[in-house]
gemmi code that builds the backbone of each chain (N, CA, C; Angstrom):
import gemmi

chains = {
    "A": [
        ("UNK", (61.237, 96.257, -84.725), (61.859, 96.719, -83.482), (63.086, 95.848, -83.177)),
        ("UNK", (64.282, 96.453, -83.337), (65.469, 95.615, -83.116), (66.681, 96.456, -82.801)),
        ("UNK", (67.629, 95.811, -82.172), (68.919, 96.462, -81.924), (69.858, 96.032, -83.054)),
        ("UNK", (70.388, 96.994, -83.754), (71.281, 96.705, -84.882), (72.732, 96.984, -84.456)),
        ("UNK", (73.621, 96.068, -84.823), (75.048, 96.269, -84.534), (75.711, 96.838, -85.794)),
        ("UNK", (76.219, 98.047, -85.655), (76.864, 98.712, -86.803), (78.384, 98.591, -86.745)),
        ("UNK", (78.836, 97.444, -86.348), (80.273, 97.246, -86.148), (81.060, 97.377, -87.446)),
        ("UNK", (80.500, 96.853, -88.528), (81.232, 96.888, -89.813), (81.459, 98.325, -90.304)),
        ("UNK", (80.524, 99.219, -89.973), (80.656, 100.621, -90.398), (81.853, 101.259, -89.684)),
        ("UNK", (81.907, 101.077, -88.361), (83.013, 101.641, -87.557), (84.343, 100.997, -87.955)),
        ("UNK", (84.289, 99.686, -88.202), (85.520, 98.975, -88.591), (86.074, 99.525, -89.909)),
        ("UNK", (85.148, 99.820, -90.837), (85.559, 100.369, -92.133), (86.169, 101.755, -91.944)),
        ("UNK", (85.555, 102.545, -91.038), (86.073, 103.893, -90.780), (87.465, 103.843, -90.175)),
        ("UNK", (87.682, 102.872, -89.293), (88.987, 102.740, -88.606), (89.986, 101.922, -89.418)),
        ("UNK", (89.496, 101.379, -90.525), (90.307, 100.534, -91.424), (90.975, 99.384, -90.657)),
        ("UNK", (90.142, 98.639, -89.985), (90.649, 97.503, -89.205), (89.958, 96.214, -89.687)),
        ("UNK", (90.725, 95.150, -89.805), (90.138, 93.887, -90.297), (89.483, 93.111, -89.153)),
        ("UNK", (88.650, 92.180, -89.519), (87.962, 91.343, -88.513), (88.972, 90.557, -87.680)),
        ("UNK", (89.959, 90.010, -88.378), (90.988, 89.205, -87.701), (91.718, 90.034, -86.635)),
        ("UNK", (92.096, 91.248, -87.042), (92.845, 92.129, -86.145), (91.984, 92.542, -84.936)),
        ("UNK", (90.727, 92.911, -85.220), (89.837, 93.338, -84.137), (89.559, 92.168, -83.176)),
        ("UNK", (89.303, 90.994, -83.744), (89.041, 89.810, -82.910), (90.215, 89.540, -81.981)),
        ("UNK", (91.414, 89.639, -82.524), (92.614, 89.392, -81.716), (92.760, 90.443, -80.613)),
        ("UNK", (92.489, 91.709, -80.978), (92.669, 92.791, -80.003), (91.642, 92.732, -78.867)),
        ("UNK", (90.427, 92.326, -79.173), (89.419, 92.282, -78.092), (89.326, 90.899, -77.431)),
        ("UNK", (90.054, 89.946, -77.980), (90.141, 88.625, -77.343), (88.934, 87.732, -77.537)),
        ("UNK", (88.338, 87.810, -78.720), (87.264, 86.845, -79.039), (87.605, 86.168, -80.368)),
        ("UNK", (86.907, 85.130, -80.686), (87.216, 84.431, -81.937), (86.616, 85.189, -83.128)),
        ("UNK", (87.161, 84.914, -84.291), (86.673, 85.579, -85.501), (85.219, 85.161, -85.781)),
        ("UNK", (84.908, 83.912, -85.419), (83.541, 83.400, -85.619), (82.543, 84.188, -84.763)),
        ("UNK", (82.932, 84.451, -83.502), (82.047, 85.217, -82.613), (81.900, 86.663, -83.081)),
        ("UNK", (82.985, 87.213, -83.597), (82.919, 88.581, -84.122), (81.970, 88.631, -85.333)),
        ("UNK", (82.039, 87.571, -86.123), (81.167, 87.488, -87.296), (79.687, 87.423, -86.862)),
        ("UNK", (79.425, 86.683, -85.760), (78.045, 86.601, -85.221), (77.557, 88.005, -84.850)),
        ("UNK", (78.462, 88.770, -84.220), (78.118, 90.145, -83.816), (77.841, 91.024, -85.039)),
        ("UNK", (78.760, 90.939, -86.003), (78.665, 91.792, -87.202), (77.408, 91.512, -88.028)),
        ("UNK", (77.010, 90.240, -88.054), (75.858, 89.869, -88.890), (74.530, 89.932, -88.118)),
        ("UNK", (74.569, 90.502, -86.921), (73.367, 90.676, -86.085), (72.691, 89.359, -85.695)),
        ("UNK", (73.497, 88.313, -85.588), (72.934, 87.008, -85.200), (73.054, 86.782, -83.693)),
        ("UNK", (73.805, 87.649, -83.039), (74.009, 87.508, -81.597), (72.747, 87.817, -80.806)),
        ("UNK", (72.622, 87.174, -79.635), (71.442, 87.390, -78.782), (71.745, 88.443, -77.722)),
        ("UNK", (73.026, 88.539, -77.337), (73.406, 89.510, -76.298), (74.893, 89.816, -76.399)),
        ("UNK", (75.277, 90.936, -75.794), (76.704, 91.292, -75.787), (77.101, 91.635, -74.346)),
        ("UNK", (78.222, 91.077, -73.924), (78.685, 91.346, -72.552), (79.240, 92.772, -72.475)),
        ("UNK", (79.090, 93.388, -71.289), (79.652, 94.730, -71.081), (81.159, 94.718, -71.318)),
        ("UNK", (81.800, 93.622, -70.883), (83.265, 93.532, -71.026), (83.661, 93.535, -72.506)),
        ("UNK", (82.897, 92.829, -73.330), (83.195, 92.788, -74.778), (82.961, 94.164, -75.393)),
        ("UNK", (81.844, 94.788, -74.997), (81.498, 96.111, -75.533), (82.576, 97.136, -75.157)),
        ("UNK", (83.032, 97.020, -73.915), (84.076, 97.932, -73.409), (85.355, 97.790, -74.245)),
        ("UNK", (85.739, 96.529, -74.520), (86.968, 96.290, -75.300), (86.812, 96.797, -76.731)),
        ("UNK", (85.631, 96.592, -77.305), (85.390, 97.057, -78.687), (85.525, 98.589, -78.735)),
        ("UNK", (84.888, 99.261, -77.749), (84.936, 100.726, -77.706), (86.373, 101.220, -77.511)),
        ("UNK", (87.097, 100.496, -76.696), (88.498, 100.861, -76.414), (89.353, 100.745, -77.679)),
        ("UNK", (89.208, 99.625, -78.387), (90.022, 99.385, -79.585), (89.606, 100.315, -80.731)),
        ("UNK", (88.294, 100.487, -80.908), (87.818, 101.302, -82.044), (87.683, 102.799, -81.707)),
        ("UNK", (87.979, 103.131, -80.451), (87.898, 104.515, -79.952), (86.544, 105.133, -80.309)),
        ("UNK", (85.510, 104.526, -79.791), (84.155, 105.006, -80.070), (83.262, 104.819, -78.840)),
        ("UNK", (82.016, 105.251, -78.964), (81.038, 105.115, -77.872), (80.137, 103.907, -78.170)),
        ("UNK", (79.522, 103.296, -77.135), (78.596, 102.176, -77.406), (77.487, 102.540, -78.400)),
        ("UNK", (77.043, 103.808, -78.329), (75.997, 104.270, -79.233), (76.425, 104.283, -80.696)),
        ("UNK", (77.729, 104.327, -80.938), (78.212, 104.287, -82.330), (78.075, 102.875, -82.908)),
        ("UNK", (78.117, 101.914, -82.007), (78.070, 100.507, -82.455), (76.632, 99.975, -82.462)),
        ("UNK", (75.911, 100.325, -81.398), (74.540, 99.805, -81.282), (73.511, 100.857, -81.684)),
        ("UNK", (72.522, 100.407, -82.442), (71.480, 101.324, -82.899), (70.113, 100.667, -82.701)),
        ("UNK", (69.139, 101.471, -82.255), (67.784, 100.937, -82.066), (66.916, 101.344, -83.253)),
        ("UNK", (66.333, 100.330, -83.915), (65.466, 100.612, -85.077), (64.051, 100.137, -84.806)),
        ("UNK", (63.064, 101.019, -85.101), (61.658, 100.647, -84.853), (61.107, 99.811, -86.010)),
    ],
    "B": [
        ("UNK", (79.550, 56.745, -62.123), (79.427, 56.198, -63.498), (79.084, 57.323, -64.480)),
        ("UNK", (79.671, 57.221, -65.651), (79.431, 58.229, -66.686), (77.975, 58.128, -67.169)),
        ("UNK", (77.294, 59.255, -67.238), (75.871, 59.229, -67.622), (75.691, 59.463, -69.118)),
        ("UNK", (76.464, 60.419, -69.668), (76.300, 60.783, -71.079), (77.547, 60.442, -71.885)),
        ("UNK", (77.352, 60.321, -73.212), (78.474, 60.074, -74.112), (78.703, 58.598, -74.366)),
        ("UNK", (79.853, 58.318, -75.021), (80.192, 56.933, -75.374), (80.511, 56.140, -74.108)),
        ("UNK", (80.225, 54.844, -74.129), (80.464, 53.913, -73.012), (79.910, 54.473, -71.692)),
        ("UNK", (78.708, 54.988, -71.753), (78.085, 55.555, -70.558), (76.764, 54.839, -70.291)),
        ("UNK", (76.070, 55.298, -69.262), (74.767, 54.717, -68.922), (73.784, 54.888, -70.083)),
        ("UNK", (73.816, 56.063, -70.720), (72.877, 56.306, -71.829), (73.172, 55.399, -73.024)),
        ("UNK", (74.446, 55.074, -73.254), (74.762, 54.185, -74.382), (74.275, 52.761, -74.079)),
        ("UNK", (74.299, 52.388, -72.775), (73.804, 51.050, -72.399), (72.274, 50.997, -72.530)),
        ("UNK", (71.621, 52.075, -72.112), (70.151, 52.144, -72.241), (69.770, 52.093, -73.722)),
        ("UNK", (70.585, 52.730, -74.552), (70.364, 52.747, -76.009), (70.331, 51.299, -76.536)),
        ("UNK", (71.267, 50.477, -76.069), (71.324, 49.070, -76.507), (70.105, 48.301, -75.972)),
        ("UNK", (69.776, 48.533, -74.688), (68.612, 47.851, -74.084), (67.339, 48.191, -74.860)),
        ("UNK", (67.191, 49.464, -75.229), (65.995, 49.895, -75.971), (65.926, 49.219, -77.337)),
        ("UNK", (67.078, 49.062, -77.964), (67.098, 48.406, -79.276), (66.657, 46.944, -79.149)),
        ("UNK", (67.130, 46.274, -78.074), (66.731, 44.876, -77.844), (65.222, 44.810, -77.578)),
        ("UNK", (64.756, 45.749, -76.745), (63.327, 45.828, -76.408), (62.481, 46.033, -77.664)),
        ("UNK", (62.992, 46.868, -78.558), (62.299, 47.166, -79.813), (62.100, 45.873, -80.610)),
        ("UNK", (63.181, 45.091, -80.720), (63.120, 43.830, -81.485), (62.142, 42.870, -80.812)),
        ("UNK", (62.195, 42.791, -79.459), (61.301, 41.884, -78.731), (59.836, 42.260, -78.986)),
        ("UNK", (59.551, 43.556, -78.891), (58.153, 43.997, -79.095), (57.704, 43.735, -80.536)),
        ("UNK", (58.619, 43.921, -81.497), (58.271, 43.622, -82.897), (57.881, 42.146, -83.015)),
        ("UNK", (58.700, 41.265, -82.405), (58.419, 39.829, -82.472), (57.094, 39.482, -81.788)),
        ("UNK", (56.877, 40.087, -80.610), (55.623, 39.836, -79.869), (54.428, 40.318, -80.693)),
        ("UNK", (54.575, 41.512, -81.277), (53.480, 42.077, -82.083), (53.166, 41.195, -83.288)),
        ("UNK", (54.221, 40.697, -83.938), (54.015, 39.830, -85.110), (53.277, 38.564, -84.678)),
        ("UNK", (53.719, 37.959, -83.542), (53.064, 36.725, -83.109), (51.619, 36.982, -82.679)),
        ("UNK", (51.372, 38.132, -82.009), (49.999, 38.474, -81.600), (49.127, 38.682, -82.835)),
        ("UNK", (49.704, 39.374, -83.827), (48.961, 39.620, -85.066), (48.633, 38.296, -85.750)),
        ("UNK", (49.625, 37.399, -85.784), (49.430, 36.079, -86.382), (48.314, 35.315, -85.678)),
        ("UNK", (48.363, 35.336, -84.335), (47.348, 34.640, -83.533), (45.958, 35.200, -83.815)),
        ("UNK", (45.886, 36.549, -83.862), (44.617, 37.224, -84.103), (44.074, 36.877, -85.490)),
        ("UNK", (44.989, 36.904, -86.473), (44.586, 36.604, -87.850), (44.065, 35.173, -87.949)),
        ("UNK", (44.800, 34.237, -87.283), (44.381, 32.833, -87.332), (43.027, 32.640, -86.648)),
        ("UNK", (42.831, 33.359, -85.509), (41.550, 33.247, -84.793), (40.409, 33.728, -85.678)),
        ("UNK", (40.609, 34.896, -86.293), (39.547, 35.458, -87.142), (39.293, 34.549, -88.351)),
        ("UNK", (40.410, 34.073, -88.956), (40.256, 33.180, -90.116), (39.521, 31.901, -89.724)),
        ("UNK", (39.856, 31.406, -88.536), (39.200, 30.196, -88.015), (37.713, 30.418, -87.851)),
        ("UNK", (37.371, 31.584, -87.305), (35.954, 31.904, -87.104), (35.232, 32.050, -88.430)),
        ("UNK", (35.947, 32.691, -89.395), (35.329, 32.882, -90.723), (35.072, 31.520, -91.370)),
        ("UNK", (36.064, 30.610, -91.245), (35.870, 29.298, -91.878), (34.748, 28.509, -91.203)),
        ("UNK", (34.598, 28.762, -89.862), (33.508, 28.051, -89.155), (32.150, 28.644, -89.554)),
        ("UNK", (32.083, 29.969, -89.515), (30.829, 30.655, -89.864), (31.040, 31.375, -91.188)),
        ("UNK", (30.543, 30.825, -92.212), (30.788, 31.392, -93.538), (30.209, 32.796, -93.641)),
        ("UNK", (29.078, 33.020, -92.979), (28.503, 34.367, -93.022), (29.183, 35.218, -91.958)),
        ("UNK", (29.733, 36.338, -92.354), (30.504, 37.217, -91.467), (29.702, 37.687, -90.247)),
        ("UNK", (28.430, 37.842, -90.399), (27.610, 38.390, -89.305), (27.600, 37.478, -88.079)),
        ("UNK", (27.908, 36.195, -88.305), (27.850, 35.250, -87.193), (29.136, 35.217, -86.347)),
        ("UNK", (30.130, 36.006, -86.746), (31.399, 35.975, -85.996), (31.175, 36.511, -84.583)),
        ("UNK", (31.646, 35.738, -83.620), (31.460, 36.147, -82.222), (32.623, 37.038, -81.783)),
        ("UNK", (32.303, 38.108, -81.076), (33.365, 38.942, -80.513), (33.542, 38.501, -79.071)),
        ("UNK", (34.643, 37.827, -78.799), (34.852, 37.370, -77.429), (35.870, 38.279, -76.726)),
        ("UNK", (35.921, 38.191, -75.392), (36.814, 39.081, -74.642), (38.277, 38.959, -75.040)),
        ("UNK", (38.687, 37.715, -75.362), (40.106, 37.499, -75.688), (40.480, 38.224, -76.980)),
        ("UNK", (39.590, 38.156, -77.987), (39.867, 38.837, -79.263), (40.001, 40.344, -79.032)),
        ("UNK", (39.089, 40.901, -78.225), (39.153, 42.354, -77.948), (40.443, 42.702, -77.215)),
        ("UNK", (40.794, 41.874, -76.226), (42.018, 42.133, -75.454), (43.247, 42.056, -76.358)),
        ("UNK", (43.282, 41.026, -77.219), (44.440, 40.859, -78.118), (44.535, 42.031, -79.088)),
        ("UNK", (43.379, 42.455, -79.636), (43.378, 43.588, -80.573), (43.906, 44.842, -79.873)),
        ("UNK", (43.454, 45.040, -78.622), (43.926, 46.212, -77.864), (45.434, 46.147, -77.658)),
        ("UNK", (45.916, 44.961, -77.262), (47.358, 44.822, -77.025), (48.156, 45.016, -78.314)),
        ("UNK", (47.555, 44.587, -79.430), (48.230, 44.756, -80.724), (48.367, 46.244, -81.061)),
        ("UNK", (47.254, 46.969, -80.884), (47.279, 48.418, -81.201), (48.250, 49.146, -80.273)),
        ("UNK", (48.108, 48.874, -78.959), (48.991, 49.574, -78.000), (50.447, 49.138, -78.195)),
        ("UNK", (50.633, 47.889, -78.625), (51.992, 47.399, -78.890), (52.643, 48.180, -80.015)),
        ("UNK", (51.852, 48.457, -81.051), (52.385, 49.219, -82.191), (52.743, 50.651, -81.755)),
        ("UNK", (51.866, 51.231, -80.923), (52.154, 52.600, -80.434), (53.394, 52.571, -79.529)),
        ("UNK", (53.482, 51.504, -78.710), (54.651, 51.368, -77.818), (55.939, 51.266, -78.635)),
        ("UNK", (55.840, 50.590, -79.777), (57.008, 50.482, -80.675), (57.464, 51.869, -81.121)),
        ("UNK", (56.478, 52.689, -81.466), (56.765, 54.054, -81.908), (57.435, 54.845, -80.771)),
        ("UNK", (56.913, 54.650, -79.545), (57.487, 55.338, -78.378), (58.945, 54.898, -78.192)),
        ("UNK", (59.175, 53.593, -78.245), (60.543, 53.091, -78.047), (61.462, 53.587, -79.164)),
        ("UNK", (60.926, 53.626, -80.389), (61.706, 54.158, -81.517), (62.162, 55.587, -81.254)),
        ("UNK", (61.260, 56.389, -80.694), (61.615, 57.782, -80.366), (62.626, 57.852, -79.229)),
        ("UNK", (62.448, 56.968, -78.234), (63.417, 56.919, -77.128), (64.810, 56.528, -77.647)),
        ("UNK", (64.825, 55.598, -78.625), (66.110, 55.178, -79.210), (66.813, 56.382, -79.835)),
        ("UNK", (66.029, 57.203, -80.554), (66.607, 58.404, -81.194), (67.190, 59.349, -80.139)),
        ("UNK", (66.429, 59.537, -79.039), (66.896, 60.438, -77.973), (68.193, 59.908, -77.367)),
        ("UNK", (68.206, 58.602, -77.049), (69.402, 58.040, -76.408), (70.588, 57.971, -77.368)),
        ("UNK", (70.303, 57.888, -78.662), (71.397, 57.937, -79.637), (72.052, 59.327, -79.586)),
        ("UNK", (71.197, 60.351, -79.483), (71.728, 61.720, -79.367), (72.517, 61.897, -78.073)),
        ("UNK", (71.987, 61.324, -76.981), (72.688, 61.438, -75.688), (74.020, 60.696, -75.741)),
        ("UNK", (74.011, 59.557, -76.435), (75.242, 58.770, -76.590), (76.291, 59.593, -77.339)),
        ("UNK", (75.815, 60.357, -78.323), (76.741, 61.180, -79.111), (76.947, 62.567, -78.490)),
        ("UNK", (76.532, 62.707, -77.219), (76.679, 63.954, -76.450), (75.970, 65.152, -77.084)),
        ("UNK", (74.918, 64.886, -77.844), (74.114, 65.991, -78.392), (72.971, 66.250, -77.408)),
        ("UNK", (73.280, 66.970, -76.327), (72.301, 67.151, -75.252), (71.191, 68.107, -75.649)),
        ("UNK", (71.566, 69.179, -76.310), (70.583, 70.225, -76.596), (70.159, 70.225, -78.067)),
        ("UNK", (69.947, 69.021, -78.573), (69.498, 68.884, -79.961), (67.987, 69.202, -80.013)),
        ("UNK", (67.620, 70.043, -80.960), (66.203, 70.423, -81.065), (65.315, 69.221, -81.404)),
        ("UNK", (65.912, 68.214, -82.084), (65.132, 67.028, -82.452), (64.665, 66.259, -81.218)),
        ("UNK", (65.456, 66.323, -80.121), (65.061, 65.627, -78.887), (63.700, 66.108, -78.410)),
        ("UNK", (63.476, 67.402, -78.555), (62.207, 67.995, -78.145), (61.065, 67.432, -79.005)),
        ("UNK", (61.362, 67.269, -80.305), (60.373, 66.706, -81.237), (60.050, 65.250, -80.846)),
        ("UNK", (61.103, 64.486, -80.484), (60.892, 63.079, -80.093), (60.068, 62.997, -78.807)),
        ("UNK", (60.352, 63.914, -77.868), (59.601, 63.916, -76.602), (58.120, 64.222, -76.866)),
        ("UNK", (57.885, 65.136, -77.822), (56.507, 65.481, -78.183), (55.778, 64.250, -78.750)),
        ("UNK", (56.497, 63.506, -79.615), (55.920, 62.283, -80.188), (55.589, 61.274, -79.090)),
        ("UNK", (56.518, 61.146, -78.133), (56.324, 60.174, -77.041), (55.092, 60.569, -76.223)),
        ("UNK", (54.997, 61.861, -75.920), (53.869, 62.355, -75.118), (52.539, 62.067, -75.825)),
        ("UNK", (52.480, 62.403, -77.113), (51.247, 62.178, -77.875), (50.897, 60.693, -77.958)),
        ("UNK", (51.920, 59.859, -78.197), (51.682, 58.420, -78.322), (51.177, 57.842, -77.013)),
        ("UNK", (51.764, 58.312, -75.910), (51.346, 57.809, -74.606), (49.880, 58.174, -74.331)),
        ("UNK", (49.516, 59.385, -74.682), (48.120, 59.803, -74.502), (47.208, 58.962, -75.420)),
        ("UNK", (47.715, 58.645, -76.627), (46.941, 57.799, -77.554), (46.700, 56.420, -76.943)),
        ("UNK", (47.732, 55.865, -76.288), (47.573, 54.547, -75.641), (46.500, 54.628, -74.554)),
        ("UNK", (46.539, 55.724, -73.783), (45.536, 55.863, -72.712), (44.125, 55.952, -73.314)),
        ("UNK", (44.009, 56.596, -74.495), (42.688, 56.687, -75.156), (42.225, 55.288, -75.599)),
        ("UNK", (43.181, 54.500, -76.141), (42.836, 53.138, -76.576), (42.329, 52.318, -75.381)),
        ("UNK", (43.045, 52.440, -74.253), (42.613, 51.707, -73.052), (41.271, 52.241, -72.537)),
        ("UNK", (41.058, 53.531, -72.724), (39.797, 54.140, -72.310), (38.643, 53.551, -73.131)),
        ("UNK", (38.898, 53.384, -74.437), (37.883, 52.774, -75.314), (37.624, 51.333, -74.866)),
        ("UNK", (38.726, 50.643, -74.517), (38.596, 49.260, -74.034), (37.744, 49.223, -72.770)),
        ("UNK", (37.988, 50.194, -71.886), (37.241, 50.269, -70.621), (35.748, 50.453, -70.878)),
        ("UNK", (35.433, 51.337, -71.835), (34.017, 51.582, -72.168), (33.404, 50.321, -72.794)),
        ("UNK", (34.185, 49.669, -73.702), (33.672, 48.446, -74.334), (33.446, 47.369, -73.284)),
        ("UNK", (34.386, 47.269, -72.322), (34.228, 46.263, -71.268), (32.952, 46.519, -70.482)),
        ("UNK", (32.727, 47.796, -70.191), (31.532, 48.182, -69.430), (30.264, 47.714, -70.158)),
        ("UNK", (30.287, 47.886, -71.486), (29.105, 47.520, -72.277), (29.002, 46.005, -72.482)),
        ("UNK", (30.182, 45.365, -72.689), (30.161, 43.942, -73.057), (30.121, 42.989, -71.871)),
        ("UNK", (30.508, 43.476, -70.692), (30.511, 42.589, -69.536), (29.103, 42.078, -69.199)),
        ("UNK", (28.134, 42.868, -69.621), (26.752, 42.454, -69.360), (26.419, 41.184, -70.147)),
        ("UNK", (27.083, 41.053, -71.313), (26.813, 39.912, -72.181), (27.667, 38.702, -71.784)),
        ("UNK", (28.910, 38.990, -71.342), (29.845, 37.904, -71.077), (29.542, 37.186, -69.776)),
        ("UNK", (30.334, 36.119, -69.613), (30.087, 35.204, -68.503), (30.844, 35.573, -67.229)),
        ("UNK", (31.586, 36.686, -67.236), (32.403, 37.027, -66.070), (31.527, 37.353, -64.848)),
        ("UNK", (32.023, 36.965, -63.701), (31.330, 37.301, -62.464), (31.676, 38.712, -62.040)),
        ("UNK", (31.022, 39.216, -61.008), (31.256, 40.597, -60.577), (32.707, 40.834, -60.108)),
        ("UNK", (33.289, 39.972, -59.252), (34.662, 40.264, -58.797), (35.670, 40.344, -59.941)),
        ("UNK", (35.558, 39.408, -60.912), (36.508, 39.405, -62.034), (36.347, 40.663, -62.888)),
        ("UNK", (35.101, 40.995, -63.188), (34.857, 42.150, -64.070), (35.358, 43.446, -63.413)),
        ("UNK", (35.144, 43.580, -62.094), (35.616, 44.779, -61.384), (37.139, 44.828, -61.403)),
        ("UNK", (37.760, 43.676, -61.187), (39.226, 43.596, -61.155), (39.830, 43.974, -62.515)),
        ("UNK", (39.242, 43.426, -63.585), (39.763, 43.705, -64.931), (39.574, 45.183, -65.268)),
        ("UNK", (38.395, 45.718, -64.936), (38.114, 47.136, -65.242), (39.067, 48.044, -64.454)),
        ("UNK", (39.311, 47.644, -63.212), (40.219, 48.425, -62.364), (41.634, 48.436, -62.951)),
        ("UNK", (42.033, 47.255, -63.454), (43.372, 47.112, -64.049), (43.499, 48.005, -65.294)),
        ("UNK", (42.462, 47.989, -66.127), (42.474, 48.815, -67.346), (42.465, 50.300, -66.968)),
        ("UNK", (41.712, 50.634, -65.912), (41.659, 52.023, -65.448), (43.045, 52.498, -64.983)),
        ("UNK", (43.769, 51.596, -64.321), (45.137, 51.919, -63.875), (46.015, 52.214, -65.099)),
        ("UNK", (45.863, 51.404, -66.158), (46.615, 51.629, -67.408), (46.284, 53.010, -67.992)),
        ("UNK", (44.964, 53.324, -68.013), (44.524, 54.617, -68.570), (45.195, 55.755, -67.811)),
        ("UNK", (45.100, 55.701, -66.471), (45.669, 56.779, -65.641), (47.191, 56.834, -65.801)),
        ("UNK", (47.828, 55.647, -65.809), (49.296, 55.607, -65.887), (49.803, 56.219, -67.191)),
        ("UNK", (49.222, 55.812, -68.322), (49.696, 56.326, -69.611), (49.349, 57.805, -69.799)),
        ("UNK", (48.189, 58.199, -69.269), (47.792, 59.604, -69.377), (48.762, 60.484, -68.562)),
        ("UNK", (49.054, 60.038, -67.345), (49.979, 60.783, -66.481), (51.371, 60.835, -67.114)),
        ("UNK", (51.810, 59.698, -67.652), (53.122, 59.639, -68.304), (53.182, 60.617, -69.488)),
        ("UNK", (52.112, 60.589, -70.309), (52.058, 61.474, -71.483), (52.102, 62.936, -71.089)),
        ("UNK", (51.305, 63.295, -70.076), (51.275, 64.696, -69.635), (52.619, 65.072, -68.995)),
        ("UNK", (53.158, 64.133, -68.208), (54.468, 64.366, -67.563), (55.553, 64.641, -68.591)),
        ("UNK", (55.579, 63.837, -69.649), (56.590, 64.020, -70.713), (56.364, 65.358, -71.414)),
        ("UNK", (55.086, 65.738, -71.581), (54.763, 67.020, -72.231), (55.348, 68.180, -71.401)),
        ("UNK", (55.196, 68.088, -70.084), (55.735, 69.137, -69.204), (57.271, 69.148, -69.276)),
        ("UNK", (57.859, 67.954, -69.213), (59.326, 67.866, -69.293), (59.835, 68.420, -70.626)),
        ("UNK", (59.053, 68.187, -71.685), (59.428, 68.700, -73.003), (59.474, 70.235, -73.007)),
        ("UNK", (58.516, 70.854, -72.289), (58.509, 72.318, -72.208), (59.776, 72.817, -71.505)),
        ("UNK", (60.148, 72.115, -70.425), (61.365, 72.486, -69.691), (62.581, 72.319, -70.609)),
        ("UNK", (62.596, 71.218, -71.354), (63.697, 70.934, -72.278), (63.802, 72.022, -73.353)),
        ("UNK", (62.623, 72.445, -73.860), (62.599, 73.502, -74.884), (63.214, 74.786, -74.335)),
        ("UNK", (62.825, 75.131, -73.075), (63.377, 76.333, -72.438), (64.895, 76.194, -72.304)),
        ("UNK", (65.327, 74.998, -71.909), (66.767, 74.759, -71.718), (67.519, 74.979, -73.031)),
        ("UNK", (66.923, 74.502, -74.134), (67.547, 74.685, -75.453), (67.647, 76.181, -75.782)),
        ("UNK", (66.539, 76.914, -75.473), (66.534, 78.364, -75.734), (67.628, 79.070, -74.937)),
        ("UNK", (67.746, 78.705, -73.623), (68.763, 79.334, -72.769), (70.174, 79.019, -73.271)),
        ("UNK", (70.356, 77.775, -73.714), (71.674, 77.354, -74.214), (72.016, 78.160, -75.466)),
        ("UNK", (71.019, 78.299, -76.348), (71.208, 79.049, -77.592), (71.578, 80.506, -77.268)),
        ("UNK", (70.853, 81.057, -76.290), (71.106, 82.443, -75.899), (72.507, 82.593, -75.323)),
        ("UNK", (72.861, 81.610, -74.512), (74.195, 81.644, -73.900), (75.283, 81.529, -74.975)),
        ("UNK", (75.041, 80.634, -75.955), (76.028, 80.458, -77.036), (76.165, 81.706, -77.891)),
        ("UNK", (75.066, 82.452, -78.013), (75.094, 83.637, -78.882), (75.328, 84.936, -78.089)),
        ("UNK", (75.778, 84.789, -76.850), (76.180, 85.973, -76.084), (77.688, 86.133, -76.242)),
        ("UNK", (78.063, 87.255, -76.832), (79.481, 87.456, -77.142), (80.121, 88.382, -76.108)),
    ],
}
model = gemmi.Model(1)
for chain_id, residues in chains.items():
    chain = gemmi.Chain(chain_id)
    for i, (resn, *xyz) in enumerate(residues, 1):
        res = gemmi.Residue()
        res.name, res.seqid = resn, gemmi.SeqId(i, " ")
        for name, pos in zip(("N", "CA", "C"), xyz):
            atom = gemmi.Atom()
            atom.name, atom.element = name, gemmi.Element(name[0])
            atom.pos, atom.b_iso = gemmi.Position(*pos), 0.0
            res.add_atom(atom)
        chain.add_residue(res)
    model.add_chain(chain)
structure = gemmi.Structure()
structure.add_model(model)
structure.setup_entities()
C-alpha cells in the first residue's frame, strides 16, 4: 500500500530534463530526485501545483495509489 | 550564551565530561587496587579461602567499583552525545542509541544498589552496627536506588521524545 510518484513518466512524455523542471518549479535538483525516486515523505500543494502547471497535467497523472 | 556548536556551553560540558571520565577511571583503578590488596591480605592471613571474612567495607567498595564502571559507561555515552552537540549534529540517530544505553546503565546501577540493600538487610544482623546507623545507611542506599531508577526511566522517556523529534525532522526534510 503506497503512493507512487510517476514524475519520470510524465517528464519523459514532455521531454523535459530534471535540471530544467527543477529550475522551473523552483526546487533543487536533489529534492526533485527525492520526489522521482519515491523517497519523499510528503509533497506540498504549492510544489504539486507548480509541477502540474509546468508539465501541463493533473495531480492524478503524477501520483498513483498502489495496493 | 551559545548552547550548541563550537565554543558553546555543550562544548564546555564535553570537556568537563572528559575530565570527569579520567577522574573516575583513576578512582576506579585505585579502588580496585585497594580491594585487590585487601583480598590478597586476607588470603595471605587465612590460607584456606573459606575463612575469608566478608566485612561491610569490602561489600561497599565492591559495590562502588561495579557502579563506578557502569558510571564510566554512562559518562562515555554522554561524551558521545555532547560531541555530536558540539558538532551541531542535533538530530543524529546515534544520540538516541546513546540515551538508550544511559537509561539501561542507570537502571543497572539501581539494581546493583538494590542488591546491596538486600545484602545489608541480611548482613546487618551479623555486623556490629547499631540500629540508628543501620537505618541511616539503608535509607541512603534506598535513596540511591530510587534516584538512579528515576533517572533511568526519565532518560528512557526523554529518548522517546527525541526519537519522535528525529522522525518529525526527517519528515520535514523529505517534504518537497
